[in-house]
N, C-alpha and C positions, 0 to 999 in steps of 0.2 A: 288412759293414754290420749292424750289430745294430737292427732297427724294432721290437724292444720296449719300447725309451723312449715307442711312443706309447701313453697310460693311455685314452684319449678313449674313452666308452663312447657309440654314435650313436644309441642308443636315447633318444630325447625324456619324463623324464620330470616330473614338475611336484614339485618339494621347496618343502615348504613355511617351511623355516628359509631360506632362500636366496632365498626371495621373502622375507620375511621382514627377513634382513636388508641389502635393496637400501634399505628406509626406515630400519632402524638406523642405518645406517650416516651417515644426514642428521641425525642427532638434535638434532643443535643446530639443526637448520631446527624441527625441533618443537618444542623448546623456546623460539627466540625468537616464533615463531609464536603458541603458548599464552600468553608472557606480554604478548603486544601487544593479541590480543584479548581478552583478563581487563581488561586496563589501560583499552582503548575501553567493554569494558563496566561497568567503573565510573565511569568519567565519565560515561557516558550515563547511569547509574542515578541520578548525585548531580547532574546541572545540569538531568536532566527533569523534568519538570511534576508531578508526582502526579495523578492523574485517583481521583474517588471516584464511586461509582453509589448513585444515591437509587432507589429502589422506591414507586410507591403501586400501592393493587385498589379497583377499585369493579368494581359492580354494575351492569348495562344491564338495568332495568327491560323487564317483557315486559309490556304490559297485556293483554295477549288470553288471556297463562296466568296469568297475575296475580290480574285479576278488577281490582274498583274497590278501592283503597287506603284504610287506616279512614277518615283523614282527607279523605276525601270521600263516603261512608257517608250521613254529616250532611244531606250537601244532593240525595241522588241522589234523594229525593221531586220534586225541583224540576223534571229533566228533561235539565239543563242536564250531564249528565253523560255522556259517550258511554263505546261499549265500547271504547275506544281502539286505537292499531295495533301492530302488530308491529314491533319495535323490530332490524331484522338485524343481529348482532353484527357481521358484516363492514362489513356500511356504518357502524356507527358508528366503526369502526378506523377509515376516512378521513375520517370525518366530522370525531372529536379528533385527525387530525392535520390537517387542510384548511388551506389560509393563510389561510382567513377565521378559524379558530379562532387559530394564532398568532398572524397580525398582533395580535390583538386583546394576547394575550398580551406581546407583544415591547413596545406604548405601554402597558401597566399599568407594565409593570417598569422600562419605559426601557431596554430589554438591548442598543437601537440605540448604548447612550454605554456605555464599560467606559474603567476608570479603572487606570494602571499603575504600580507605583515599579518604576522602575530598580534590577535589582541590579548588581552585577560582575560577574556572567554573565547572566545573563536579566530579561526583568521580571517583575514578580508583578503579582499582577490584585487591585484591590482591590473588595473588596465589602462594604456597608453600615459601611464603613471608610476611605471615603476623605477626603482630608486637605485636597482642596477639591470644592468639587461645580456643576456650570454646570445651572445650571435656564433652559433656553430659556421665552418668553414666551408664543411663538406656533408652534404643531407642525402647520403645514396640512402641503398635499403636497409642496410644497418640501422640507420640513424631511429626509421620507422618505429625499430621493435626496442625500444630502449624503456625502460620502466622503473624510473625511479628519483629518489627526493632528494634536496639538498640545501643545506642554508650557506647565503655568501654572508660573511659577516667583515663590513669594514674593518681597516686597523686605523687608517689614516684618509687622507683622500685620493692616494698612491698605491696604497696595497689592501689588500684584501683575504682573505682564507675562506675556504671549501670546509663546509663541518657536515658530516651526515646527521642525522634523526637524534642518533643516542650522543651530541655534542662531542662526536671523536674529529680530529682532522684528518681531513682526505691531502689537502693542498694547499697552496697558497702561493700567489704571486703579484703582478701589478695591473693593475690596468688596462686593458687597450692592448695589452699582448697576447702572445699565442701562446697557449698551453696547451701540453698534449698528454692525451688519456687513455687509456685502454677501455675503458669502458666508456667514455663520451665521444672519444675520440679527439680533434684539432677544435677549437674551441676559443673565443676571447670574448671578456666581461668589460661593458663599460661603465663607467659611473655616471647616471643622472644626475647625481645630485650636485648641488652647488654648496663651495665651504668645504670644510675641516672638518667632515662627518666621521666622528669614533661611536665603534661600536655599535653600526648599523643593521638590524640582520635583517634577512629577507630570504622567505622560503621559494624555492623553485621545485616544480613538480612536472617531471616530466614523463606523458602515458603514450605506449605504441599507436599508432595512427588508426589502427584498425577498432582497440575500442573506442577511441574519438570518435570514427565514425557510427557504431553502432550507437551510440550514447546522443548523436545528434538526429539519428534517424529517427529514434522515439521521441525526442525534442522538438524539432520541428515539423509542423504541422501545414497542410498542404489539402486546400478545398477548395473547391467549385462555388459560386455564389448562387445560382439554381441546378438544376439537372441541364437545363439547356442551354447555358451557358457556357461560355470558352474565358470566362474572367473568373481567376486564380487569386484566390487569396492567403498567402504565407504567413504563419507567426510562430515566432518564438519567446520563450519564456525564459530568462537569466536576471540573474540577480545584476548584473551591470546594462543597462539600458542603451550604452554606444557601445557596446560588445556587440548586443541582441540584433541593432539595425545594421551595424559593419557585416554580419555574418548573413545578413537576409538579403543585404544589396550586393553581398561578392557573389551568392548564390545565385541572382539572375546571372547576373555578368557571366560566370560558369557557363551557367543554363545556354543562354544564348551562342557562347561563345561555341561551347560542343555544338548547339546545331548550325554555326557558320563553319563550322570546322568537318562536318558530315556533307552539308551540301555541296562545299569542294573537293570532293572525293574525286567523283569525274572529272571536275575542271581540270583537276591537276594532274589526273591520271592523262586526261588529253592534251594540257600543255606538256609533259614529259617526253610524249611519242612524236609530237608537231616539230621540238626542237633538236630531236634526234633526226626528224626527217631532213630537216633544214641542215643538219649539218654536214650529214651524206651528200645532201642535193648541191649542197652550195663548196663544197670540194668538187665535184664532177664538172658543175658550171665554172668553175676558173679555169679548170683543165681546157675545159673547153673551148673561154675565150683567148687565151696563151695560143692553143692552138690555132685558132683563128686568125690574129695577129704575126702569128711568126707565117703560115702559108702565103697570107694577102701581101707581108716585105720578099717572100723567098721568091713570088712572082711577078713582084712589081705591081700587082691590081689595085687600084684604087678603087673599083665599084663594077660592079655587073652590066650586061649589056640589057635593054629593054625585054628583049625577050626572056634572058636569063632573070630579070625583076620577076617576070606576069610567072616564068616558072617556078621560083624558089615564094612566092606568095600562092600559088597554088600548095605546094609542099605544107609547108608552113598552117595553107589551114587544112589539109588535111591531116599532120602532126597531131595540131592541138586537140583534134577530134580522137584521133588513139591515144595522145598523153589521156587524157579524161578520161578514156575510157581505160586505159589499164590501170591508170590510178584507182579508179572505182572499184578494178577487177582487184587489185591488191591490198585495197582495206580491207573488201569482202573476207579474204583470204586469210587476211592476218586478225580479223575479230575472230573469223572460223578457229582458228590454231587458236585465241586467246582463252574462246571458249573451252577449248577439247585439253586442252595443256595441262589442268591440272582438274582435280574434283575438287578444290575448293573454290565457294562461289565467293569473288568479286567484279566490284563495278566494272563496266566495258566504258573506253572512249566515247564521248558521245561528240555532236555537232562536225563530224568528218565529213559532211557532204555528200550523203550519199543521195543518189538520185530516187530511189524508190525509197516516198515516204514512210509507207508502212515500214519498211526495215528500220528507220530513224526511229520514229511512235514506238515501235518495239524496243529498239536498245533503250528509250528514254523511260519507258515501263517499266524494263528489267531492271535500269541502275535506281526506280524510285524502290524497288521491293525490297531490295538489296541494301538499301541503305536502313528501311525502313527494317529489315531483320538486324542489322547492326546496332539499332537502337533497341530492339527488342530483348537480343542477346545477353545485355549484363543484368537484366529488371528481370525476367523471365526464365523459366527454369525449360529442361528439354523438352517437357509433356505437357506446357504450357498449350491450352488449345491454339489462342492467336497464330504463337507463334511455330506450329505445325502445320496450320492451313495457309500460312506464309511462304514455309518452305515446298509446300506444295504447289502453292501457285508461282515458285519462281522455276519450276522442275518442268512444270508444263509448259511457260514461257519460256524455258532457252529451250527445249525442243524445237519449240514454234520458228523462236530466232533461225535456230539452224536451218527449219528447213525454209526460212525465207530466204536467206543466206545463200543457199545453194541452189536455188529458183534464182536470183540475181547475179549470181554468176553466173548462170549457163545465159541468162538471158545477154549479160555484156556480152560472153564472147560471141552470139550469134554477129550484137552489134559490130566488133572486135573485126571478127570476116567480114563482113559489109564494109565495112573503111578500109581494108587493106586489099579490096580488089578496088577500090577509087584509089589506091595510093599506087597500084600498078600500072595502073593509065597515066596516072599524073609522072612516074617513073618514066614511061616512056616517053613521052614531051623532051627528061630532062637527058636523057639519054642521047637525044637528036644535039644537045650542046655540044661546045669544045667542050676537053678534055681537063683545062684549069677550072672555067666555069662550072662544071658538075661537081669538080673539087669543093669549090667553095661553097656552091649550094649546100651539099650534105653536111659541111661543118656547121653552116648556116641556119641550117635545120635543125642537127642535135642544140644550138645553142638557145634557138625560141623553144627547142620542149625544156630542157631544162629551168628558162628564164620564166618562164608561162607555171610551170612545178612551184619553180620557187614565190614567185608572187601568192600563188593559191596557198601554198604552207605557209607565207608571213601574214595574209589575209585570216588564216584559222587560230593563227597564234596571237594575233591582237583581238580578235572575236572572244579566246578564251582566256585571254588577259581582262580583257572587260566584265566580263561572266565573273572571273573572281573577286573582283576589285566591287558591284552592287550588289553579290548576296547578302542579303539582311535576314536578320536574328529571327527567331520564332516569338520570340514576347517583346511586346509591346509593353515598355513601364506606365502603368497608369495612378499612380502609388510610390514612393520608394519609401522604403523602411522609416516607420517612426513610432514610435511609445510615449504615449500621454504622460506617462512621469506615474502615473498612480501604481501601488502597487499591488497586482494580481493575489498575491500570498506573503503570509499570511493573514488572512480576512478576518480582523479583528472581532467584528460583529458575530461572525460566523463561529469561532472560538470560542468568546464568552458564553455566546449560548450552548454549545456544546460544553462545556465544563459547567456552566449553571443544571444542563442535563442532564449530565453525569454524576453531580451529586447530591442530585434528587433522585437519581434511578438506581446508583448504586446500594445507596442504605435501603434502602426501598426493595429492593431486591433481595437483603440479605437479610432485611427482616423478615418478608415472605418466604424465602428458603429456611432460613432459621425456625419460624412460626411451621411450616410444610413437613419437617423433620424433628418434629419438635412434640417429645411422646409423655412429656411432664404433664401432672396440671397443673394451674395457673389461677382458677378463682372455681366459684362455686359452678359457673354456668357448664364448666368441666362436671364438678359431680352430677349435676342433674340432668347432663345430658346419657351418661352413663348408668345412672342406676336410679332407684327411687326412694332411699332410706332418708329416711326426718332430717335437717340440716336445722342447727339452733345456734349455730356460730361462725365467725373466722377470726383470726388471731392476728393481727396485722406483724408483719417485721419489726424487732425492736432493733434500735440505734445501739443499745445501753450493751455491758456485758454484762450488768446485773443477772442475776437469775430467780431475783424476786422482782417483778416488776409493778407487784400493787400495794398499795398501802392506803390510811384513811389520808394523806395526803396527795396520791399520786393521780393527777389527772393525764397520765401519756391517754395516745389514741391504744395501745397494749393494754393497758389500765382497764377503760373506758369499755376494750373488748369483754375482760375478765367479768365485769359487774354483769352486762349486758347478757352473756353465757348464764352468768349464775341466776340472772331474771328466767331467761329461757327455761332454765329446766324446772322451775316448777310448775311448767305446762308439760314434762315430760312424767314425772314420779305417777305412777296406777292410783288411782284413788280408792285402791281397794289394800292398799297397803296398811299395815296394822298398826294401830294408833298406841303410842308411847314409845314404839322402837323407831330406832334412827334409819335412816335412810341408804342402804348403801348403793356408792356409784363407782362401776368398774371402769378403766380407763386403759382402752389398749388402741393397739396399732396393727398395717400389715408388716413391717420390719422396723427395726430398728432403726434409732437415727431420726424419726420423725416425730419428736417434741412431744411423748406423752407423759413422761416426768417433768416435763418443762410445767405441760400442762394442768398437771396431779398437781404438783407442788403451788402456782398460784392460786389455781381453784379453790383447794382449801384453804387459802389466805385469803379470798376472795368471799368465802360463805365464812368465815371466822369473822369477817368486818361486822358481819351483820350479828353478831354477841350470838354465836352457836356456838356450842362445841364439835367441834371437828377433831378426825383423826387421820394420818394421812399413814396409809398399809402398805407397805413395799412387797405387792407379791412376784415380782419377778426375779425367782432364783436363780436364775444362770448370769443375768446379765446385771445386778441390783446397781443404778442409780443416785437412790435418792440421800446417802451419804457424798456420793461424790457431787449432785449438783449443789450440794449444801456445804460443801467444803469443810467434811467432817473424816474421820477414822474410821474404819471397819468400826461397826459396832455388832454387838449381839443381839439376834433378830430373830425372823420366824423361824427358820430352820430351827435354829438353836432351843428355841421355843416346841418344836412337834417330836424335838428327840432328846430334849431335857424334862423330863418330868416334875425338877424340883423347879424348874424358872417358872414363875409368873409373868402375868402381861406386864406389872407394873414393873417389874425386874427390866423390861425389854425397853419401854418407853421411853421417850427422851424430848426434851422441847429446844427451840433456840429465841433467843431475845429479839429477833427481827420479828417472827410471827407471833400472835398471842392467840391463845386459847384453841391452839393445835397442836395435838399430841402428835409423834411419830414414833411409828415402830418400822424399823429398816431387815433387809431381807434375810440379811445375818451370813454366814457363811455361805459357798456354792457348793450344795451336795451334788454328789455323783450320778441321783436320785430321784429329780426334782419333782418328774410327776407322779412318784409314788407319794413320794412322802405328802402331795397336795391333794390325795386320796387317804392322807390320816385322821381318824374322829377329832384330833386335836383341831383342825382345820375347821369344823361343823362348830366344836366347842368356842373357839374363837370368834366367830364369826356372831352365835348368841352370845356371848359376855360384851362385844364391843357394839352392840346394838340397841343395847339396853342404856352402853353406856355417854353414846354420842348421839347428837344428832343428825350426823353428816360421815361417814365414814369412806374416804376416797381411798381405792384400791388401786396402785400401779400395775399390770397384769404385764404378762410377757408378749410379744410378738404373734398374732395367732397364724401370721404363713410359716412361723419358723417351726414353733413346736404346739404341741396340743395343752398346754399347760393352762390359758384363760379357757380351755372347754370347760377342763378339769372341774374350773370354779365358779364356771357361769350359772349357777342354779344359785347362787349368796345373793346375787345382782338384784338390784332394785329398777336399773339403769344403765344399757351401756355406754359409755361416750367412743366411739371410734376414731380417731386423730388421723388425720392425712394433712401430711406437708407437702404446704404448695409446691411448686419448682423443682420437686424432689419426686415424687411417687408417681411412677409410671402408669399413665393412664390402663393403661394394656392390663394391673394389678387391683383394679377398682372391682373388676370381677370377681376377689375376692371375699370384700365384704360384701358386697350383691347376694353372694351366693349365702353369706352366713344369714341374711336376714329374713330372705327368700324363704330358707328352709330352719328360720326362727331358734337359731343354735348359742344366740346371742339373745337374752330377751332383752326387752322395750329398747333399743340399740336406735342413736341417732348419730349424727355424723358432727365435725369437727373441722375448718379446716386449719393448719397453722399455717405460721411463714407468709402470710399473704402481703404482696405486694400495694399498698391503697393508694398508689400511684396511677398502678394498671387500671382501678375502678374493682367495681366488684363484679366485674362478669358481663352485669347487664344495664350499666350506660351509667351506674354516679359509684360513688363511694364515700366512706365513712368519715366525718370531721370532728375526730375529738381533738382534747384539749383547751379546756373552754373559758382557761386562765383566772383561774381562781385568784391567784397572788400569794401563793405558795413559797414563793423561796424560787432561786435557780436550782435548787438545789434535786428538784423535783420535778425537772420540767428530762422531757425526753431525751433531745436533740444534742449532740455535744456540737461546740463551735466546731467547721471545719474550715480547710484552704478553700482558697477560689478554685484550684485545680478540681479537687473532690465536690464543690457541688456543681462543676460545669459535668464533668466526665456520670457524675451519682452512683448509685452503688452497682 
């Protein structure tokens, strides 16, 4: 036996070309996957809604850094302009995106109501170009919880219908007329179309306000230009460029309005206090003036004497001091009461004219902290460190302010006592005047007191009004919202590139996973990797339905494979075999279905083409296939020969016209005890006879992994061909032939790989190229004409 036919190289090496060809053989999969993925990408781009981005840039003013602005310098001398407070950029970003500000933007632009026009594939949003516009007459709190969709369909230019999404009628009415609905409340619909448009439909979607706020909190991006900058960039992506621009502009506008409103809280509270005091003082002053006029008329006095005038001036001067001090004292007492009135933290009236600068600065600082707390509370949780620190600072300042006010009251009371002593001295002078002059002096004194107080309050009211008028916003607009009109989504290049990569990766991964979990043998390399049995040939997959694939005229790849197998067998026969006797070739496999009967028949036909006498013997007594493959009815065979002594070999032989020089002996009936029959002496006698009469005896035996029949008759074999079917036999089952070969249970054993896919290569980077085309006619060609889709998909 010549074992040089084992050309395997047991050293595992990485072959790049071989790995590449594993995937290249499935090129159709890659083409289909690429076409499919690119088609999906095209459809997605074609029918997806384009998105556009709008950007706006603002500067957050920091009053502590920039000082007083130019517009405030004109009134700086009035003492109504504070030093300002620092605006933390991170805090302002949260304020801009707060639910309060966004809620006002939604209310201003009616963003909770959107209009769509249905297209063939998708609905297109209408903004500023609605076909019909719904106008709600009452937008109360219940309105902001409406979540519904309906269709407005015009009947003619004057009438319309409201239908739900299932096309069921809800109500109908006339345009511009008020309609009352339990679900929507009172509303009217305006017709924005010109002309007589019938059956025009528009989808209206109303969503709850809170859902819209949640959506825009995610969509609106606010970022600083850099870490140390107070310049903010606002951006919003939306299918409608104009809508995105309007939202950003309105967002900045509402943010500035909110900042101005916060700054005016102190001034408004001061204004309310002053107006309340002006009303009271004005009434009292009017009464005193009336008394003064009546007193002079009653006593016929036109004026005071020189002494009375001097005394009145001293009294008025003294009373003015008393008024100022008592005003300061009453203000201090009122502020103390405001602080103690409740535990709720509120701003205090400012710019009240306290003589103590420390108290005025403390009130201003206190109000700044309270306003900062108002701004932080909607966007920060109760456990926010900044808010906790701010509350602590307000509490400390509140205590300090109370101490300052208490000290201020004691100081004012001391000054009032001192001024009162001076007033007693002046009063003694007045007492020396006549009784009538003393009366008019008393009335004049009261009049002067309330006149001075009224003038003082008017001055403070005017200063507060100026403060309200000159309040400037927090944000300076650098660039209003603008969109360049270039869509940011979908990005065609990215999507097509992704589709291209997916089109390649998906089949690649599928093949990789398939190969990773694939335990079948496919090529000779799989056999060489698992065992060391000599390899004599492989049989390509036959595209025809014919069982006999070889003849004199056949030039198919399968026919040429059997010719090559016939040639290789000459090197496998033992040279010590008896001369003059035929050679016995046993054919077996691991399990049924691997094609051993197919190999047996065509190997016999191949040997017969060399003008040799060949016998094909069916020795698979359990599952005979010879007659089934040949399309013949069951005939007497080996079983009958062993059991019936009257039968001779000539009685059970038969031939077929398709194969010349080949005799067949079938297996016969299926016996209940095939193993025992094979041990019969007539089997030995059978082989002795046929070896004398034939040059080759091909024996189709039972699979070795299922029964022991083949092992019982293996002693009669000159050569064992072990058939393994590609894409069928599990690699783990190769231990069976490897064990039989190593233990020498099957003599002179060689492997044949059946049903290989020649398009996948030979397992070492090359494949057969049979079919020389000698012109014997189309009837002998292997491949039948296929349709285009069969050629594309492949086997």
